[in-house]
Structure formats: C-alpha cells, structure tokens
C-alpha angles and dihedrals in degrees: 000000000000122000136200122219134200136170132194139168124231139170138213111235115223090235097053108141094233094061105074092067098036097081120333111224094010107045123192132174111269113242092237089057091053091050091048090052091051093051094044092049092047091051091051092046094047092039094228139085116265127216108214106204098180145340100258093189137341134173125183108207105171137002128261109220130201113282094020123120125224134189119221121205114197128188124183113207108178105293094349123092110199120194141183123188118199136181103261094223107033099028092229112158109245099178141344139180146107138270123211111226131200137192122274128028123315115269 
C-alpha cells in the first residue's frame, strides 16, 4: 500500500477563543482543537474535503500552550490518516493517532 506524507508547523495564538475556558490560569489547547487542525490541514494538503468516520486511535501526551509552536506530521494510508504532533523546538510528542476516513463529505 502506498502512502502520502506531509508536515507543517502551526502555533496557538494567546487570544484563541477556546483558551479562556480550557483551563483558566493555565490554558492549553483542547484536544478537539488539535484534531480539527489536523483535519483542516489534511484537507488543504490533499485539496479535497475529508469525511472522518471515527477516531481510530488518539493519545494526548503533553499539552500545547499559547504561544508555542508545534509540527504536525501527517501520513495518508488508504482510508487511514495517521498523525503525530510534536513540540517544534524540543521535539516532544504532544499527540498521535489515526483517523478513519470514508468516502463522501462528512456528515
């Protein structure tokens, strides 16, 4: 099976609207936001909408804080989108996993 790979760097702005409630006084990027960034970047990279059918596997290892940069590594293997998010400076793994895709647009 052939696979396609793509990497990109992104940051979490200190004024992102999800931060005030997650967690006050010590904000971190919500996991759902990180997954949304992965899917949006994959759609831009692949130049097509993706239908995520289920989260096949995900593990959040360390937080991404406001002002920090992360590097995302994406690999498309058939209908499986694998991802790994790492701290852009230290290389610490922040999250990894895979999303099962299906045909058609997301519901």
